[in-house]
C-alpha positions in Angstrom: 120.1 17.4 61.3 120.5 14.9 64.2 120.5 17.7 66.8 117.3 19.1 65.3 115.6 15.8 65.5 116.8 15.3 69.1 115.5 18.8 70.0 112.1 18.1 68.6 111.8 14.7 70.4 112.9 16.5 73.7 110.3 19.2 73.2 107.6 16.7 72.4 108.5 14.6 75.5 108.5 17.8 77.7 105.0 18.8 76.4 103.7 15.3 77.0 105.2 15.3 80.6 103.6 18.7 81.3 100.2 17.5 80.0 100.4 14.4 82.1 101.5 16.3 85.2 98.6 18.8 84.8 96.1 16.0 84.4 97.4 14.2 87.5 97.2 17.4 89.6 93.7 18.2 88.5 92.5 14.6 89.2 94.3 14.6 92.6 92.6 17.8 93.8 89.1 16.4 93.0 88.4 18.5 89.9 85.6 17.1 87.8 83.9 18.3 84.7 80.4 19.6 85.0 77.7 17.2 86.0 78.2 16.4 89.6 76.3 18.7 92.0 76.4 18.3 95.7 72.7 18.6 96.8 71.7 18.8 100.4 70.8 15.5 102.0 67.1 16.6 102.2 67.1 16.9 98.4 68.5 13.4 97.7 64.8 12.2 97.3 62.6 14.6 95.4 59.3 14.8 93.7 59.3 16.7 90.4 56.0 18.1 89.1 55.2 20.4 86.2 52.4 22.0 84.4 53.8 20.3 81.3 54.3 16.7 82.7 55.7 15.4 79.4 57.7 18.6 78.5 61.3 18.5 77.4 62.5 20.7 80.3 60.8 18.4 82.8 62.3 15.3 81.2 65.8 16.9 81.2 65.6 18.0 84.9 64.5 14.5 85.9 67.3 13.0 83.9 69.9 15.3 85.4 68.7 14.6 88.9 68.9 10.8 88.3 72.4 11.2 86.9 73.3 12.9 90.2 72.1 10.0 92.3 68.9 11.8 93.3 65.9 9.5 93.8 63.0 11.1 91.7 59.6 9.9 93.0 56.7 9.2 90.6 54.1 10.3 93.2 54.1 13.1 95.8 54.6 12.3 99.5 54.0 14.8 102.3 57.4 14.4 103.8 59.4 14.7 100.6 60.5 18.1 99.0 58.9 19.0 95.7 60.4 20.7 92.7 57.6 22.3 90.7 58.3 23.7 87.2 55.7 26.3 86.8 56.4 27.6 83.4 59.0 27.7 80.6 58.5 29.7 77.5 60.3 31.0 74.5 60.0 34.6 73.3 61.8 36.3 70.4 62.5 39.9 69.7 63.6 41.3 66.4 67.2 42.7 66.5 67.8 43.6 62.8 66.2 43.6 59.4 67.4 43.0 55.9 67.2 45.9 53.4 64.0 44.4 52.0 62.3 44.5 55.5 62.6 40.8 56.3 63.9 39.9 59.7 67.6 39.1 59.7 68.3 38.4 63.4 66.3 37.6 66.5 67.1 37.5 70.2 65.6 34.4 71.7 64.6 34.6 75.4 63.9 31.4 77.3 62.2 32.1 80.6 61.8 29.5 83.4 59.9 29.8 86.6 59.9 27.1 89.2 59.6 26.6 93.0 61.0 24.3 95.6 58.7 23.4 98.5 59.8 21.7 101.7 57.4 20.1 104.1 55.6 22.6 106.4 57.3 25.7 104.7 56.4 28.2 102.1 57.7 27.5 98.6 60.9 29.1 97.5 60.4 30.8 94.1 63.1 30.9 91.4 63.1 32.3 87.9 65.7 33.0 85.3 66.1 33.9 81.6 68.5 32.6 79.0 69.3 34.7 75.9 70.6 33.6 72.5 70.9 35.4 69.2 69.5 33.7 66.1 70.2 34.8 62.5 67.4 34.1 60.1 67.7 33.6 56.4 64.4 33.2 54.4 66.4 31.5 51.6 67.5 28.7 53.9 64.2 28.1 55.7 64.6 24.4 56.3 68.2 24.7 57.6 67.3 27.7 59.8 64.3 25.8 61.2 66.7 22.9 62.2 69.2 25.4 63.6 66.4 27.0 65.7 65.3 23.6 67.0 68.9 22.7 68.0 69.3 26.1 69.7 66.1 25.7 71.7 67.2 22.2 72.7 70.6 23.6 73.9 68.8 26.3 75.9 66.6 23.7 77.6 69.7 21.7 78.5 71.3 24.9 79.9 68.1 25.6 81.9 68.0 22.1 83.4 71.7 22.5 84.5 70.9 25.9 86.0 68.0 24.4 88.0 70.4 21.8 89.4 73.0 24.4 90.3 70.3 26.4 92.1 69.2 23.3 94.0 72.8 22.8 95.1 72.8 26.4 96.5 69.7 25.9 98.7 70.7 26.2 102.4 68.2 25.4 105.1 
């Protein structure tokens, strides 16, 4: 019994040591969780405009830029790059039906189109689509409505992250 207890303690200590060593190595190599994007020096100050000034995507993009130490201007200046969110829209397509003909599952498509304009240059156009499946149940309309709202919020958050990743890839 004593040997079994000693073996368990040894195994626990070994697992703890491995976890600590792995964490130390990841920290030492500069690994960080998502969120920090290395934007070009020209993009450290940016004007963000949108057709929907008070839209959720615009708010999330500005928030992500601010979190990444980018100065977001309230008013446009001629010598400052501009990120213009042209459109974001949600479409849905029926994937399957219940036996009674009601929709059982949708595919949600969130489309985003935006551009980045540098002083004296043509705008660089970007667009992408995000896809999610959504199962509908007419018997749980309120719960499914809330689920759809959360899913759309998550898609907007993913879109804002994608915009920042695209900005980090811009080479001039």
